[in-house]
C-alpha positions as CSV (number, residue, x, y, z in Angstrom):
1,M,65.4,-114.3,95.3
2,P,64.7,-117.8,96.9
3,E,67.4,-119.3,94.6
4,D,70.0,-117.1,96.3
5,N,68.8,-118.4,99.7
6,K,69.4,-122.0,98.7
7,K,73.1,-121.3,98.1
8,Q,73.6,-119.8,101.5
9,P,74.5,-121.8,104.6
10,T,71.6,-123.0,106.8
11,L,70.2,-120.0,108.7
12,P,69.1,-120.3,112.4
13,T,65.4,-120.4,113.1
14,I,64.1,-117.0,114.0
15,D,62.9,-116.2,117.5
16,P,59.1,-116.9,117.7
17,D,58.7,-113.7,119.8
18,A,61.2,-111.5,117.9
19,F,58.8,-108.6,117.5
20,E,57.4,-108.8,121.0
21,R,60.9,-108.8,122.5
22,E,61.9,-105.8,120.5
23,V,58.9,-103.8,121.9
24,T,59.9,-104.6,125.5
25,T,63.3,-102.9,125.0
26,D,64.0,-99.2,125.0
27,L,63.5,-99.3,121.1
28,D,66.9,-97.6,120.5
29,E,68.6,-99.4,117.7
30,E,72.0,-98.3,118.9
31,T,71.8,-99.8,122.4
32,P,72.1,-103.6,122.9
33,D,69.6,-103.7,125.8
34,K,67.7,-106.8,126.7
35,P,64.0,-107.2,126.9
36,K,62.5,-106.3,130.3
37,G,59.4,-107.5,132.0
38,L,56.6,-109.6,130.6
39,A,56.4,-110.3,126.9
40,L,54.1,-108.0,124.9
41,H,51.5,-110.6,124.1
42,T,51.3,-111.5,127.8
43,R,50.7,-107.8,128.7
44,I,48.0,-107.5,126.0
45,L,46.3,-110.7,127.2
46,I,46.3,-109.3,130.8
47,G,44.9,-106.0,129.5
48,L,42.2,-107.9,127.6
49,G,41.3,-109.9,130.7
50,V,41.2,-106.8,132.9
51,G,39.0,-104.9,130.4
52,V,36.5,-107.8,130.0
53,I,36.2,-108.5,133.8
54,A,35.9,-104.9,134.7
55,G,33.4,-104.2,131.9
56,V,31.2,-107.2,132.7
57,T,31.3,-106.4,136.4
58,V,30.3,-102.8,135.8
59,N,27.6,-103.8,133.4
60,Y,26.1,-106.4,135.8
61,T,26.3,-104.1,138.8
62,F,25.1,-100.8,137.3
63,G,23.8,-101.6,133.8
64,G,25.1,-100.4,130.5
65,N,23.0,-97.2,130.4
66,H,23.9,-96.0,133.9
67,P,25.1,-92.3,133.9
68,R,28.3,-93.1,135.8
69,V,29.2,-95.9,133.3
70,A,28.5,-93.6,130.4
71,W,30.7,-90.9,131.9
72,V,33.6,-93.2,132.5
73,V,33.4,-94.6,128.9
74,D,32.9,-91.2,127.3
75,N,35.5,-89.3,129.2
76,I,38.2,-91.9,130.0
77,T,38.2,-95.3,128.4
78,A,36.8,-94.4,125.0
79,P,39.3,-91.5,124.4
80,V,42.2,-93.8,125.4
81,G,41.0,-96.6,123.1
82,Q,40.4,-94.2,120.2
83,L,43.9,-92.7,120.7
84,F,45.5,-96.1,120.2
85,L,43.2,-97.0,117.2
86,R,43.9,-93.6,115.5
87,L,47.7,-93.9,116.1
88,L,47.7,-97.2,114.3
89,L,45.5,-96.0,111.5
90,M,47.6,-92.8,111.2
91,I,50.6,-94.8,109.9
92,V,48.7,-97.2,107.7
93,V,48.9,-95.0,104.6
94,P,52.7,-94.4,104.6
95,L,53.3,-97.9,105.7
96,V,51.1,-99.5,103.0
97,F,52.5,-97.2,100.3
98,S,56.2,-97.6,101.2
99,S,56.0,-101.4,101.9
100,L,54.0,-102.2,98.7
101,V,56.2,-100.2,96.4
102,V,59.4,-101.5,97.9
103,G,58.0,-105.1,98.0
104,V,56.9,-105.0,94.3
105,A,60.2,-103.5,93.3
106,G,62.0,-106.1,95.4
107,I,60.2,-108.9,93.5
108,G,61.9,-107.4,90.4
109,D,60.2,-109.5,87.8
110,I,56.8,-108.8,86.2
111,R,56.2,-112.5,85.6
112,K,57.0,-113.4,89.2
113,L,54.8,-110.5,90.4
114,G,52.0,-111.9,88.3
115,R,52.6,-115.3,89.7
116,V,52.5,-114.1,93.3
117,G,49.4,-112.0,92.5
118,L,47.6,-115.0,90.9
119,K,48.4,-117.3,93.8
120,S,47.2,-114.7,96.3
121,F,43.9,-114.2,94.4
122,V,43.2,-117.9,93.9
123,Y,44.0,-118.7,97.6
124,C,41.8,-115.8,98.9
125,F,39.0,-116.6,96.6
126,V,38.9,-120.3,97.4
127,L,39.1,-119.8,101.2
128,S,36.4,-117.1,101.0
129,A,34.2,-119.5,99.2
130,I,34.8,-122.2,101.8
131,S,34.0,-119.8,104.6
132,V,30.7,-118.8,103.0
133,V,29.7,-122.4,102.4
134,I,30.5,-123.2,106.0
135,G,28.4,-120.3,107.2
136,L,25.4,-121.1,105.0
137,T,25.6,-124.8,105.9
138,L,25.5,-124.0,109.6
139,A,22.7,-121.4,109.1
140,N,20.6,-124.0,107.1
141,T,21.3,-126.7,109.7
142,I,20.8,-124.7,113.0
143,R,18.2,-122.3,111.4
144,P,18.8,-119.6,114.1
145,G,16.2,-117.2,112.6
146,E,13.4,-119.6,113.5
147,R,14.5,-119.9,117.1
148,I,14.0,-116.2,118.0
149,D,11.0,-115.4,120.1
150,P,8.6,-113.0,118.3
151,S,8.5,-110.6,121.3
152,T,12.3,-110.5,121.3
153,K,12.3,-109.6,117.6
154,V,9.9,-106.7,118.2
155,A,11.9,-105.5,121.3
156,L,15.2,-105.5,119.3
157,E,13.6,-103.6,116.4
158,Q,12.3,-100.9,118.7
159,R,15.7,-100.7,120.6
160,Y,17.9,-100.4,117.5
161,G,15.3,-99.2,114.9
162,S,16.7,-95.6,114.7
163,D,20.3,-96.8,114.2
164,A,19.1,-99.2,111.5
165,T,17.2,-96.5,109.7
166,K,20.3,-94.4,109.6
167,Q,22.4,-97.3,108.3
168,V,19.8,-98.1,105.6
169,E,19.6,-94.4,104.5
170,A,23.4,-94.2,104.3
171,A,23.6,-97.3,102.2
172,T,20.9,-96.3,99.8
173,K,21.4,-92.6,99.3
174,A,24.0,-93.0,96.6
175,G,21.3,-93.0,93.9
176,A,22.1,-94.4,90.5
177,V,24.6,-97.3,90.6
178,P,26.9,-97.7,87.6
179,S,27.2,-101.0,85.6
180,P,29.0,-103.9,87.3
181,L,32.1,-103.5,85.2
182,M,32.2,-99.7,85.7
183,Q,31.8,-100.3,89.4
184,V,34.8,-102.6,89.5
185,V,36.9,-100.0,87.7
186,E,35.8,-97.2,90.0
187,T,36.4,-99.4,93.1
188,I,40.0,-100.4,92.2
189,V,41.4,-97.5,90.0
190,P,41.7,-94.0,91.5
191,S,41.1,-90.9,89.4
192,N,43.0,-88.9,92.1
193,P,45.2,-90.9,94.5
194,L,45.6,-88.0,96.9
195,A,41.8,-87.6,97.2
196,S,41.5,-91.4,97.7
197,V,44.1,-91.2,100.5
198,A,42.1,-88.3,102.1
199,G,38.9,-90.3,101.9
200,V,37.2,-88.0,99.4
201,P,34.9,-90.1,97.3
202,S,35.0,-89.7,93.5
203,N,31.7,-91.7,93.3
204,P,29.3,-91.9,96.2
205,S,28.4,-95.5,95.2
206,T,32.0,-96.6,95.9
207,A,32.7,-94.3,98.8
208,T,34.3,-95.5,102.0
209,S,33.5,-94.1,105.4
210,A,33.9,-90.4,105.7
211,G,37.6,-89.5,106.1
212,T,38.7,-93.1,105.7
213,P,41.4,-93.7,103.1
214,N,40.4,-95.8,100.2
215,M,42.9,-98.6,100.6
216,L,42.1,-100.4,97.3
217,H,42.9,-97.1,95.4
218,L,46.1,-96.6,97.5
219,M,47.2,-100.2,96.8
220,F,46.6,-100.0,93.1
221,F,48.5,-96.7,92.8
222,A,51.4,-98.2,94.8
223,L,51.3,-101.3,92.7
224,I,51.6,-99.4,89.5
225,I,54.5,-97.4,90.8
226,G,56.2,-100.6,91.9
227,I,55.7,-102.2,88.5
228,A,57.1,-99.1,86.8
229,I,60.2,-99.1,89.0
230,T,61.0,-102.7,88.0
231,L,61.1,-101.6,84.3
232,I,63.6,-98.8,85.0
233,P,67.4,-99.3,85.6
234,V,68.3,-99.5,89.3
235,G,70.7,-96.6,89.0
236,V,67.7,-94.3,88.2
237,T,65.3,-95.6,90.9
238,A,67.7,-96.3,93.7
239,P,67.3,-92.8,95.3
240,M,63.5,-93.2,95.4
241,L,63.7,-96.7,96.7
242,S,66.1,-95.6,99.4
243,V,63.7,-93.0,100.6
244,L,60.8,-95.4,100.6
245,Q,62.8,-98.1,102.4
246,A,63.7,-95.4,105.0
247,L,60.1,-94.5,105.3
248,Y,59.2,-98.1,105.9
249,E,61.9,-98.4,108.6
250,V,60.5,-95.2,110.3
251,T,56.9,-96.5,110.3
252,A,58.1,-99.8,111.6
253,K,59.7,-98.0,114.5
254,I,56.6,-96.0,115.1
255,I,54.7,-99.3,115.3
256,E,57.0,-100.4,118.1
257,I,56.4,-97.1,120.0
258,I,52.6,-97.4,119.6
259,M,52.5,-101.0,120.7
260,K,54.2,-100.1,124.0
261,F,50.7,-98.7,125.0
262,A,48.7,-101.6,123.6
263,P,48.0,-103.4,126.9
264,Y,46.4,-100.3,128.4
265,A,44.5,-99.4,125.2
266,V,43.2,-103.0,124.8
267,A,41.9,-102.9,128.4
268,C,40.0,-99.7,127.6
269,L,38.6,-101.0,124.3
270,L,37.4,-104.2,125.8
271,F,35.9,-102.3,128.8
272,N,34.0,-100.0,126.3
273,N,32.5,-103.0,124.5
274,T,31.5,-105.0,127.6
275,A,30.5,-102.2,130.0
276,R,27.8,-100.7,127.7
277,F,27.0,-103.9,125.9
278,G,23.5,-105.4,126.7
279,L,24.4,-108.8,128.1
280,D,20.8,-109.7,127.7
281,L,21.4,-109.5,123.9
282,L,23.6,-112.6,124.1
283,Q,20.8,-114.6,125.5
284,A,18.2,-113.2,123.1
285,L,20.3,-113.8,120.0
286,A,22.2,-116.8,121.4
287,W,21.5,-119.1,118.4
288,F,22.6,-116.5,115.9
289,V,25.8,-115.8,118.0
290,I,26.5,-119.5,118.4
291,T,26.1,-120.1,114.6
292,V,28.5,-117.3,113.7
293,L,31.1,-118.3,116.3
294,L,30.9,-122.0,115.4
295,G,31.5,-121.1,111.7
296,L,34.4,-118.8,112.6
297,S,35.9,-121.4,114.8
298,L,35.6,-124.2,112.2
299,H,37.3,-122.0,109.6
300,M,40.0,-120.7,112.0
301,F,41.1,-124.0,113.6
302,G,40.0,-126.3,110.8
303,V,40.5,-124.8,107.4
304,Y,43.4,-122.6,108.4
305,S,45.2,-125.4,110.2
306,L,44.9,-127.6,107.2
307,S,46.2,-124.8,105.0
308,I,49.1,-124.2,107.2
309,Y,50.0,-127.9,107.5
310,F,49.7,-128.9,103.9
311,L,50.4,-125.7,101.9
312,S,52.7,-123.8,104.2
313,R,54.2,-127.0,105.6
314,M,54.3,-125.6,109.2
315,S,52.9,-126.8,112.4
316,P,49.6,-125.1,113.0
317,L,50.3,-124.8,116.8
318,E,53.7,-123.1,116.0
319,F,51.9,-120.8,113.5
320,F,49.3,-119.7,116.0
321,R,51.8,-119.3,118.8
322,R,53.9,-117.0,116.7
323,I,51.0,-114.7,115.6
324,K,49.4,-114.3,119.0
325,T,50.1,-110.6,119.2
326,V,48.4,-110.1,115.9
327,I,45.4,-112.1,117.0
328,L,45.0,-110.1,120.2
329,T,45.4,-106.7,118.3
330,A,42.8,-107.7,115.7
331,F,40.4,-108.9,118.4
332,S,40.7,-105.7,120.4
333,T,40.6,-103.1,117.6
334,S,38.0,-104.8,115.3
335,S,40.0,-103.3,112.4
336,S,42.0,-105.1,109.7
337,N,43.6,-101.8,108.7
338,A,44.6,-100.9,112.3
339,T,46.1,-104.4,112.7
340,L,48.0,-104.3,109.4
341,P,51.1,-102.6,110.8
342,T,51.5,-105.2,113.5
343,A,50.8,-108.0,111.1
344,L,53.5,-106.8,108.7
345,R,56.1,-106.8,111.5
346,V,55.1,-110.1,113.0
347,S,54.9,-111.8,109.6
348,E,58.4,-110.8,108.7
349,E,60.1,-111.1,112.1
350,N,58.2,-114.1,113.7
351,L,57.2,-116.1,110.6
352,G,60.1,-115.4,108.3
353,V,58.0,-114.2,105.4
354,P,60.3,-112.1,103.1
355,Q,59.4,-108.4,102.9
356,E,58.7,-108.5,99.2
357,I,56.1,-111.2,99.6
358,N,54.9,-110.0,103.0
359,S,54.2,-106.4,101.9
360,F,52.2,-107.5,98.8
361,V,50.1,-110.2,100.2
362,L,49.2,-108.6,103.6
363,T,48.5,-105.1,102.3
364,V,46.2,-106.4,99.6
365,G,44.7,-109.0,102.0
366,A,43.8,-106.4,104.6
367,T,41.0,-105.2,102.2
368,A,40.6,-108.1,99.7
369,N,40.9,-111.2,101.8
370,Q,38.2,-111.2,104.5
371,N,37.0,-114.7,105.1
372,G,35.5,-113.9,108.4
373,T,33.5,-111.1,107.0
374,A,32.2,-113.2,104.1
375,L,31.1,-116.0,106.5
376,Y,29.4,-113.5,108.8
377,E,27.6,-111.8,105.9
378,G,26.3,-115.2,104.6
379,V,25.0,-116.3,108.0
380,T,23.5,-112.9,108.8
381,V,21.6,-112.7,105.5
382,L,20.1,-116.2,106.0
383,F,19.3,-115.5,109.6
384,L,17.3,-112.4,108.8
385,A,15.6,-114.1,105.9
386,Q,14.6,-116.9,108.2
387,L,13.4,-114.3,110.7
388,A,11.3,-112.7,108.0
389,G,9.7,-116.1,107.1
390,I,11.4,-116.1,103.6
391,D,12.8,-119.5,102.5
392,L,15.6,-118.8,100.1
393,T,15.8,-121.1,97.1
394,L,19.1,-122.8,96.2
395,G,19.6,-120.2,93.4
396,Q,19.1,-117.3,95.9
397,Q,21.6,-118.9,98.3
398,L,24.1,-119.3,95.5
399,M,23.7,-115.6,94.8
400,V,24.3,-114.9,98.5
401,V,27.5,-117.0,98.2
402,Y,28.6,-115.0,95.2
403,L,27.8,-111.6,96.8
404,A,29.3,-112.6,100.2
405,I,32.6,-113.5,98.4
406,L,32.6,-110.1,96.6
407,G,31.7,-108.4,99.9
408,G,34.7,-110.0,101.6
409,I,36.8,-108.4,98.9
410,G,35.3,-104.9,98.9
411,T,34.3,-104.4,102.5
412,A,36.2,-101.6,104.3
413,G,38.7,-103.0,106.9
414,V,37.2,-100.8,109.7
415,P,34.8,-101.7,112.5
416,S,31.3,-102.7,111.3
417,G,32.4,-102.1,107.7
418,S,30.2,-105.0,106.5
419,I,26.8,-103.6,107.6
420,P,26.2,-101.5,104.4
421,F,27.0,-104.5,102.3
422,I,24.5,-106.7,104.2
423,I,21.8,-104.1,103.7
424,G,22.5,-104.2,100.0
425,V,22.2,-108.0,99.9
426,L,19.0,-107.9,101.9
427,V,17.5,-105.5,99.3
428,T,18.6,-107.8,96.5
429,I,16.9,-110.9,97.8
430,G,13.7,-109.1,98.8
431,V,14.2,-109.0,102.6
432,N,13.3,-105.8,104.5
433,P,16.7,-104.1,105.2
434,A,15.3,-102.5,108.4
435,L,15.7,-106.0,110.0
436,I,19.4,-105.2,110.3
437,A,18.3,-103.5,113.6
438,I,18.0,-106.9,115.2
439,I,21.8,-107.8,114.9
440,L,23.2,-104.3,115.5
441,G,23.5,-104.9,119.2
442,V,25.8,-107.9,118.9
443,D,27.6,-106.8,115.7
444,R,30.6,-105.2,117.5
445,I,31.3,-108.2,119.6
446,L,31.1,-110.5,116.5
447,D,33.1,-107.9,114.5
448,M,36.0,-108.5,116.9
449,C,35.9,-112.2,116.2
450,R,35.6,-112.0,112.5
451,T,38.4,-109.5,112.2
452,T,40.6,-112.0,114.0
453,L,39.7,-114.5,111.4
454,N,40.3,-112.0,108.6
455,V,43.8,-111.1,109.7
456,T,44.8,-114.7,110.4
457,G,43.7,-115.5,106.9
458,D,46.0,-112.9,105.5
459,L,48.9,-114.4,107.4
460,T,48.1,-117.9,106.1
461,A,48.0,-116.5,102.6
462,A,51.4,-114.9,103.1
463,T,53.1,-118.1,104.4
464,Y,51.5,-120.1,101.5
465,V,52.7,-117.8,98.8
466,A,56.2,-117.5,100.4
467,R,56.5,-121.3,100.6
468,S,55.3,-121.8,97.1
469,E,57.9,-119.3,95.8
470,G,60.7,-121.4,97.4
471,Y,61.4,-119.4,100.5
472,E,62.1,-121.2,103.8
473,L,59.8,-120.1,106.6
474,L,60.9,-119.4,110.1
475,K,64.3,-118.2,108.8
476,P,65.5,-114.6,108.5
477,H,65.5,-113.1,105.0
478,E,67.3,-109.9,103.9
479,P,65.0,-107.7,101.8
480,A,65.5,-108.1,98.1
481,I,66.2,-104.4,97.5
482,V,68.9,-104.5,100.2
483,R,70.5,-107.4,98.4
484,A,70.4,-105.4,95.3
485,G,72.4,-102.6,97.0
486,V,69.5,-100.2,97.6
487,G,68.7,-99.0,101.2
488,R,69.8,-101.0,104.2
489,A,68.6,-103.9,106.1
490,A,66.6,-103.4,109.3
491,V,68.9,-103.6,112.3
């Protein structure tokens, strides 16, 4: 508890690169070896630069559709990138389940848990609303949809029309949609947790991507177990908590092993995205891309910096410096879920967010706090409406704000997870959903940017909640269940 921390002598400030230094060792907890070579974030940044330069060079020299480029991507760089992405996603389920149960049990008080949950929800809701307002303001001011040449619009519809048709069919094939309240229940509460983890939908209207675990279902199940544990004597639940704490430690060590290969995988992922990406699209959709990136930048370096300074009481520069590995991982993977394991480690080891706060806020935030996605959805809907010649009324734009905030909560934390939601909003406001074809070509590049914003937002939320609960940031904190005599602290 934070009260206990106040009674202890002043603790030293934690190393801003604690996680990165650990990854550059031999990872053996029993050997006191020192970090070797360049820091992890430096290696990842080099890999990112190599991937972008190589991809752009190949694209400019041969073109994205050249057979040799396609062969290299399909047979070398794409498999390496997917291996890294799948390894990270592989440990998300055991990591989320163990960390959330242990974290909730570590909080130990239902009232405190409710307080932490309420603070997290209000913070995420307010910042998501701000992000959508920023996006809509920029879209109404710049009006990117009116700056697209009609011939460019036709060419893009022809180029990506078949992909758009598949996306629209997939988004609308569910058939009858239940009432809003029933949809909320089915989205959050699982009828079969194992089926949810396996990605088997119980209702097509709330289904995630095929084979993708339903993270909201998993988190709700873990939350219920954690709450139940707090109501049972420690002597009864200690064995279970010891196992889950050990599982958390094992998954944390797996993260370190996987991140050893991050620089090479990042180079491959960025090469894939740039080598086959039509550079002409950036020029054709320049105003749309500029609007989105400007909105994301204002929220990232404006809103988040203010939040960190006034709410978390930390220097924004220090904050961004300590989370650079998370930023680079989010940018290269385009997946909040794949970045979650790294975010959990960095938040605890580099920022000093206690495990019990860290595990709750970040795991829930990976699915429910997606400010970048909400902003992107708002800008995209207005852009396509402008392109279609439809001038949305204030009431319709307020509906877009409402739907975009909900979309930021319910969108899957996987690459391009917001496309089905955007299609649904377009149908709601009377815009032809097939127009989604126009932005498909640049969606992956912008997805990398908005995922970075999403994950950074989760970390700002974690620091705010920890600070508001009386914890001192940038200081080491022993997990609550370890202080209670269950499990052992990470070495």
